[in-house]
C-alpha positions in Angstrom: -41.8 -18.0 28.9 -39.4 -20.6 27.5 -39.0 -20.8 23.7 -39.3 -24.5 23.8 -42.6 -24.5 25.6 -45.2 -24.8 23.0 -48.0 -25.5 25.4 -47.3 -22.1 27.2 -47.1 -20.3 23.9 -50.6 -21.7 22.9 -52.3 -20.5 26.0 -50.7 -17.1 26.3 -51.9 -15.8 23.0 -55.4 -14.8 22.3 -56.7 -17.6 19.9 -58.2 -15.3 17.2 -55.4 -12.7 17.0 -52.9 -15.6 16.4 -54.9 -17.4 13.8 -55.2 -14.4 11.8 -51.4 -13.6 12.0 -50.7 -17.0 11.0 -53.4 -17.1 8.1 -51.8 -14.0 6.9 -48.2 -15.1 7.2 -48.8 -18.7 5.7 -50.9 -17.2 2.8 -47.7 -15.2 2.0 -45.5 -18.3 2.3 -47.8 -20.3 0.3 -48.1 -17.6 -2.6 -44.2 -17.2 -2.6 -43.9 -20.8 -3.8 -47.0 -21.1 -5.8 -45.9 -18.1 -7.9 -43.4 -20.5 -9.4 -46.6 -22.7 -10.7 -48.5 -19.6 -11.8 -51.0 -20.1 -8.9 -52.1 -17.9 -6.1 -54.3 -18.1 -3.2 -56.4 -15.3 -1.7 -58.1 -17.1 1.1 -55.9 -19.6 2.6 -58.9 -21.6 4.0 -61.0 -21.6 0.7 -58.4 -21.9 -1.9 -56.9 -25.1 -0.6 -60.3 -26.9 -0.4 -60.1 -28.5 -3.9 -56.6 -29.8 -3.4 -55.2 -28.2 -6.6 -53.3 -25.5 -4.9 -52.0 -27.8 -2.2 -50.5 -30.5 -4.9 -49.1 -27.5 -6.7 -47.5 -26.2 -3.6 -46.0 -29.7 -2.9 -44.9 -30.2 -6.6 -42.9 -26.7 -6.2 -41.5 -27.6 -2.9 -40.3 -31.1 -3.9 -39.6 -30.9 -7.5 -41.7 -33.8 -8.3 -45.0 -34.5 -10.1 -48.0 -35.7 -8.0 -51.0 -37.4 -9.2 -53.9 -34.9 -9.7 -57.7 -35.3 -10.4 -58.9 -32.5 -12.9 -62.6 -32.5 -11.8 -64.4 -30.1 -9.7 -66.7 -32.4 -7.6 -66.2 -33.0 -4.0 -64.9 -36.7 -4.8 -62.2 -35.0 -6.8 -61.2 -32.6 -4.2 -61.0 -35.1 -1.6 -58.6 -37.3 -3.9 -56.3 -34.3 -4.8 -56.0 -33.7 -0.8 -55.6 -37.2 -0.1 -52.9 -37.5 -2.8 -51.1 -34.6 -1.0 -51.3 -36.2 2.4 -50.3 -39.6 1.0 -47.2 -37.7 -0.4 -46.5 -36.0 2.8 -46.8 -39.6 4.5 -44.4 -41.2 2.1 -41.9 -38.2 3.0 -42.2 -39.5 6.7 -43.7 -36.3 7.6 -45.9 -36.8 10.7 -49.8 -35.8 10.2 -51.8 -36.0 13.4 -55.4 -36.3 12.9 -55.5 -34.6 9.4 -58.1 -36.0 6.9 -58.9 -35.0 3.4 -62.4 -33.7 4.4 -60.9 -31.6 7.1 -59.2 -29.6 4.2 -62.3 -29.8 1.8 -64.4 -28.5 4.7 -62.2 -25.6 5.6 -61.2 -26.8 9.0 -59.2 -23.6 9.8 -57.2 -25.1 12.8 -56.1 -28.2 10.8 -55.4 -26.1 7.7 -53.1 -23.9 9.6 -51.3 -26.9 11.3 -50.9 -28.7 7.9 -49.4 -25.5 6.5 -47.0 -25.2 9.3 -45.9 -28.9 9.2 -45.0 -28.4 5.5 -43.4 -25.0 6.1 -41.3 -26.6 9.0 -40.4 -29.6 7.0 -39.4 -28.0 3.7 -37.8 -24.9 5.3 -35.6 -27.4 7.3 -34.8 -29.5 4.3 -34.0 -26.5 2.1 -31.9 -25.0 4.9 -29.9 -28.2 5.3 -29.1 -28.1 1.5 -27.9 -24.5 1.4 -26.0 -24.4 4.9 -22.2 -25.0 5.0 -20.3 -26.6 7.8 -18.8 -23.5 9.1 -21.4 -21.8 11.2 -20.6 -22.7 14.7 -22.5 -22.4 18.1 -21.1 -23.2 21.7 -22.6 -26.2 23.3 -21.1 -28.2 26.0 -18.1 -25.7 26.0 -17.3 -26.8 22.2 -18.2 -25.1 19.0 -20.1 -27.2 16.5 -21.6 -26.1 13.1 -25.1 -25.2 13.3 -25.7 -27.4 10.1 -24.3 -30.4 11.9 -26.7 -29.9 14.6 -29.4 -29.8 12.4 -28.8 -32.6 10.3 -27.0 -35.1 12.8 -28.4 -34.3 16.4 -31.8 -35.8 16.9 -32.2 -34.0 20.1 -31.7 -30.7 18.6 -34.8 -29.3 16.9 -34.8 -26.9 14.0 -36.3 -24.3 16.2 -33.4 -24.5 18.6 -30.8 -24.4 15.8 -32.4 -21.6 14.2 -32.5 -19.7 17.6 -28.8 -20.4 18.1 -28.0 -19.1 14.6 -30.0 -15.8 15.5 -28.0 -15.4 18.7 -24.8 -16.1 16.9 -25.7 -13.7 14.0 -26.7 -10.9 16.3 -23.9 -11.3 18.7 -22.3 -7.9 19.8 -25.1 -5.8 18.5 -26.3 -3.3 21.3 -29.8 -3.6 22.2 -30.3 -7.2 20.9 -30.5 -10.2 23.0 -32.4 -13.0 21.2 -33.9 -15.5 23.8 -37.1 -16.4 21.9 -39.0 -16.1 18.7 -41.4 -13.4 20.2 -40.6 -10.5 22.4 -36.9 -10.5 21.3 -37.8 -9.4 18.1 -40.4 -6.7 18.9 -38.3 -3.7 18.5 -37.0 -4.6 15.1 -33.1 -4.5 16.3 -32.6 -8.2 15.9 -33.9 -8.2 12.3 -31.6 -5.0 11.3 -28.9 -6.6 13.1 -29.1 -9.9 11.1 -29.3 -7.8 7.8 -26.4 -5.5 8.8 -24.3 -8.5 9.9 -24.5 -10.0 6.5 -25.1 -6.9 4.2 -23.7 -3.9 6.0 -23.8 -2.1 2.7 -27.6 -1.9 2.9 -28.2 0.0 6.3 -26.5 1.7 9.0 -27.3 -0.1 12.3 -26.5 2.9 14.4 -29.5 4.7 12.9 -31.7 2.3 14.5 -31.3 3.9 17.9 -33.2 7.0 16.3 -36.3 5.1 15.3 -39.1 3.4 16.9 -40.1 -0.3 17.1 -42.4 -0.1 13.9 -39.9 2.1 11.9 -37.2 -0.4 12.7 -39.4 -3.2 11.6 -40.6 -1.6 8.3 -36.8 -0.8 7.7 -35.9 -4.4 8.0 -38.8 -5.9 6.1 -38.6 -3.2 3.2 -34.8 -3.8 2.8 -35.2 -7.6 2.9 -38.0 -7.7 0.2 -36.6 -5.0 -2.0 -32.9 -5.5 -1.9 -32.6 -9.4 -0.8 -35.7 -10.9 -2.4 -37.0 -12.0 1.0 -40.8 -12.3 0.8 -42.7 -9.8 3.1 -44.3 -12.6 5.3 -44.6 -10.1 8.2 -45.8 -6.6 8.9 -44.7 -4.3 11.7 -47.9 -4.6 13.5 -47.5 -8.3 13.4 -44.4 -8.2 15.5 -44.8 -5.1 17.6 -47.8 -6.4 19.4 -48.4 -8.1 22.8 -49.5 -11.3 20.9 -46.8 -12.2 18.8 -47.2 -15.5 16.7 -44.0 -17.6 17.1 -44.8 -19.8 14.0 -45.1 -16.7 11.8 -41.9 -15.4 13.3 -40.1 -18.7 12.8 -41.3 -18.9 9.2 -40.0 -15.5 8.4 -36.8 -15.7 10.3 -36.1 -19.1 8.7 -36.4 -17.3 5.4 -33.4 -15.0 6.5 -31.5 -18.2 7.6 -32.0 -19.7 4.2 -30.5 -16.6 2.7 -27.7 -16.2 5.2 -26.9 -19.6 6.7 -23.4 -18.5 7.8 -22.8 -15.5 9.9 -19.8 -13.9 8.4 -16.7 -14.2 10.4 -16.3 -10.4 10.4 -18.8 -8.6 12.6 -19.3 -5.3 10.9 -20.5 -3.4 13.7 -18.0 -4.5 16.2 -15.5 -4.1 13.4 -16.4 -0.6 12.5 -15.2 0.6 15.8 -12.0 -1.5 15.4 -11.8 0.1 12.0 -12.2 3.5 13.3 -9.6 3.2 15.9 -7.1 1.3 13.7 -7.8 3.9 10.7 -7.1 6.7 13.2 -3.9 5.1 14.3 -3.0 4.4 10.6 -3.7 8.0 9.7 -1.6 9.3 12.6 1.4 7.1 11.6 1.2 8.1 7.9 1.0 11.7 8.7 4.1 11.3 10.9 6.2 9.4 8.5 5.0 11.5 5.6 6.0 14.8 7.3 9.3 13.3 8.3 9.9 12.1 4.8 9.1 15.4 3.3 11.6 17.1 5.8 14.3 14.7 4.5 13.5 15.7 0.8 14.0 19.2 1.7 17.1 18.5 3.6 18.6 16.5 0.6 17.5 19.3 -1.7 19.6 21.8 0.6 22.6 19.6 0.6 22.8 20.4 -3.2 25.4 18.6 -5.7 28.5 16.9 -4.5 30.9 19.2 -3.5 34.6 19.0 -4.6 36.2 20.4 -1.5 37.4 17.5 1.1 36.3 19.2 4.0 32.9 20.0 2.6 32.5 16.3 1.6 33.5 15.1 5.1 30.7 17.5 6.5 28.0 16.1 4.3 29.2 12.5 5.1 28.5 13.2 8.6 25.1 14.6 7.6 24.3 11.4 5.7 25.4 9.5 8.8 23.0 11.4 10.9 20.1 10.8 8.3 20.8 7.1 8.4 20.7 7.1 12.1 17.3 8.7 11.8 16.2 6.0 9.4 17.2 3.5 11.9 15.2 5.2 14.6 12.1 5.5 12.3 12.1 1.9 11.3 9.8 1.4 14.6 7.4 4.0 13.2 7.3 2.4 9.8 6.8 -1.2 11.3 3.9 0.4 13.7 2.5 2.2 10.3 2.6 -1.2 8.5 0.9 -3.1 11.5 -2.0 -0.4 11.6 -2.2 -0.9 7.9 -2.5 -4.6 8.0 -5.0 -4.4 10.8 -7.1 -2.0 8.7 -7.1 -4.3 5.6 -7.9 -7.2 7.6 -11.0 -5.4 9.0 -12.0 -3.9 5.6 -13.5 -5.5 2.7 -10.9 -5.9 -0.1 -13.3 -4.3 -2.8 -14.0 -1.2 -0.6 -12.7 2.2 -1.2 -11.3 2.3 2.3 -9.2 -0.7 1.7 -7.8 0.8 -1.6 -7.1 4.0 0.2 -5.0 2.2 2.8 -3.2 0.2 0.5 -2.5 3.1 -1.6 -1.1 5.1 1.3 1.0 1.9 2.4 2.5 1.7 -1.1 3.1 5.4 -1.1 4.9 5.6 2.1 7.1 2.6 1.3 7.9 3.9 -2.1 8.9 7.1 -0.4 10.9 5.4 2.1 12.8 3.2 -0.3 13.3 6.4 -2.8 15.0 8.2 0.3 16.9 5.2 1.3 18.2 4.9 -2.4 18.9 8.7 -2.5 20.7 8.5 0.7 22.8 5.4 -0.4 23.5 6.8 -3.6 25.0 10.1 -2.2 26.9 8.2 0.4 28.4 6.3 -2.4 29.0 9.5 -4.4 30.6 11.2 -1.5 32.9 8.2 -1.0 33.9 8.3 -4.5 34.2 12.1 -4.5 36.1 12.0 -1.2 38.8 9.6 -2.7 39.1 11.6 -5.8 38.9 15.0 -4.2 41.8 13.9 -1.8 43.8 12.6 -4.7 43.1 15.7 -6.8 43.9 18.3 -4.0 47.0 16.4 -3.2 48.4 16.4 -6.7 47.1 19.8 -7.1 48.7 21.3 -4.1 52.2 19.2 -4.9 52.1 20.8 -8.5 51.2 24.1 -7.7 54.2 24.1 -4.9 56.4 22.6 -7.7 55.3 25.5 -10.2 56.0 28.0 -7.8 59.5 26.7 -7.0 60.2 26.1 -10.8 59.0 29.6 -11.7 61.1 31.2 -9.1 64.3 29.0 -10.5 63.7 29.9 -13.9 63.8 33.7 -12.9 67.2 32.9 -11.2 68.5 31.3 -14.3 67.3 33.9 -16.7 70.1 36.2 -15.4 72.8 35.6 -18.1 76.5 35.8 -17.2 78.9 37.8 -19.7 81.8 35.5 -19.9 81.6 32.3 -21.9 82.6 29.7 -19.2 79.9 31.0 -16.8 77.3 30.9 -19.8 78.4 27.5 -20.5 77.9 26.4 -16.8 74.4 28.4 -16.9 73.5 26.3 -19.8 74.4 23.0 -18.2 72.3 24.1 -15.3 69.4 25.1 -17.5 69.4 22.0 -19.4 69.0 19.8 -16.0 66.2 22.3 -15.1 64.5 21.7 -18.5 64.6 18.0 -18.2 63.0 18.2 -15.0 60.1 20.4 -16.4 59.4 18.0 -19.2 59.7 14.9 -16.8 56.5 16.5 -14.9 54.4 16.2 -18.0 53.1 12.9 -16.7 52.1 14.5 -13.3 50.1 17.1 -15.1 48.5 14.6 -17.2 47.7 12.6 -14.2 46.2 15.6 -12.4 43.9 16.2 -15.4 42.7 12.7 -15.5 42.1 12.7 -11.6 40.3 16.1 -12.2 38.0 14.6 -14.5 37.1 11.5 -12.4 36.4 14.0 -9.7 34.2 16.1 -12.0 32.3 13.1 -13.1 30.9 12.9 -9.4 30.4 16.3 -8.5 28.1 19.3 -9.3 28.4 21.4 -12.5 29.2 24.5 -10.6 31.8 22.6 -8.6 33.1 21.1 -12.0 33.8 24.5 -13.3 36.0 25.4 -10.5 37.9 22.2 -10.7 38.2 23.0 -14.6 39.5 26.4 -13.7 41.9 25.2 -11.3 43.5 22.6 -13.7 43.5 25.0 -16.7 45.2 27.5 -14.3 48.1 25.1 -13.4 48.5 23.5 -16.8 48.6 26.9 -18.5 51.2 27.8 -15.9 53.0 24.7 -16.9 52.9 25.3 -20.7 54.3 28.9 -19.9 57.0 27.5 -17.7 58.0 25.2 -20.6 57.7 28.1 -23.2 59.9 30.5 -21.1 62.5 27.6 -20.3 62.8 27.1 -24.2 63.1 30.8 -24.6 65.9 31.0 -22.0 67.5 27.9 -23.6 67.8 30.1 -26.9 69.0 33.2 -25.0 71.9 31.3 -23.3 72.8 29.5 -26.7 73.0 32.9 -28.4 75.0 34.4 -25.4 77.3 31.8 -25.8 77.8 32.0 -29.4 78.4 35.8 -29.1 80.9 35.4 -26.3 82.8 32.9 -28.6 82.8 35.4 -31.4 84.0 38.2 -29.4 86.8 36.2 -28.0 87.9 35.2 -31.7 87.6 38.8 -32.9 89.5 40.0 -29.9 92.4 37.5 -30.5 92.6 38.7 -34.1 92.7 42.2 -33.2 95.5 41.6 -30.8 97.5 39.6 -33.3 97.0 42.5 -35.9 98.1 45.2 -33.6 100.8 43.5 -31.9 104.1 45.4 -32.0 102.5 48.7 -32.7 103.6 51.5 -30.3 100.9 52.8 -28.1 98.3 50.3 -29.1 97.2 47.6 -26.7 94.0 45.8 -27.4 92.2 44.0 -24.4 88.8 44.7 -25.0 86.3 46.3 -27.4 85.9 49.5 -25.5 88.5 51.6 -23.9 91.4 50.0 -26.1 89.8 51.5 -29.3 89.1 54.9 -27.8 92.2 56.8 -29.0 91.6 55.4 -32.6 95.2 54.0 -32.9 94.0 50.3 -33.1 91.6 51.1 -35.9 94.3 52.8 -37.8 96.6 49.7 -37.4 93.7 47.3 -38.2 93.1 49.4 -41.1 
């Protein structure tokens, strides 16, 4: 049966059942609005007879004041109804064969027709006020806003636009295919799909597959009334029936349309699957990158402080180069991680816990990544500085150590003092040159100390203690070399003076003993052995 065929609709429904469903639905709709005027109808046919409730209904809907007769006589009732009908006529609302006495005399068919006319007009007018021009439907291979169709296309009825809105809103939901306002809604899935599309926080659409028709209908009507304030115009048995009343369905569905005129761009049901896949990919990327970076943390920890030995520094520089190459190879993984994260964030609500979790994990990975890169760059710079300093230090240390060994050996050689004055004088001359060379190296040892300090500023404490010990060792040797050289200088000077005194004394003894028989002084040992020289001198 075509949704546009009103005549077919009329003859396919038993009149009594259809009228009863309409009466119940229309009564609820009327009371929804009369509530604002502190009025209520119990029997739609009876409680509209005096025209008072009808006038109040139109006042609420139009936000205008209508003329009203206060009497209870039939003439007053007829006048109130006439006031209502005249108001509708001025609004260019077409009324077909409805007279005041039809309402006053409780003509059920015409009362239902009048209320339906009011519903259709004011539901459409209100919907025009609330819809925005973003909800689109496809027509003639082009997309147009539903609100544009309602407002500007005289060939498209509100009923057609409402059907297209329902189709657009429920698109992609399994088990839902809206082709009319009767049987397409019987299982309740379409109602639940509309609610889930707009408010996925209120229900899990997947649970609908475990419920029967009336349970799904009850779930949708209960959520609509309790959580969204949609008047419960229908009951499950009104929809889960062979004789569904189209007008009652349109009345209720238009209330949902009024509440949710724009289907969100995001389809929560379809997006849930996308989110699950994207989140799974995101978590796999996160776990892989996190594990890799934790391994790099451990590797840096194993490397320990910057070493002082050039070969060890060179080895660590090679290790850093390997790590940097690994970073380059992991850039694709990081980009895939970012892409998965952005997909998740586009699919998730910004205020959701899951969005924050993805955002936090992305920030965590990038912070960890940048921290490792900073650590790697810092270590590379430190190794480069230490490499230069260590090379200079080792070179200076080796040169000075070699010079110390030669100088210490030379000092030992010079420490053998000759016995005659001329050779002592020559030795003194040799030692003076040697001692000047020792003192001239003071700058080299100062430079070694400064180079060692520069090196120690970029290496670990343990390595620095080793360097300190090495520097102290060579500087102590240098200080001892200076002192031993100075001591040798004193010894040579004393030996020279002693030789000079002995020569003077020997010449005196020779002059004194000259001419004495048997006395010949040539030294201070054998020449005095027989005692003659002593007697002569004495």
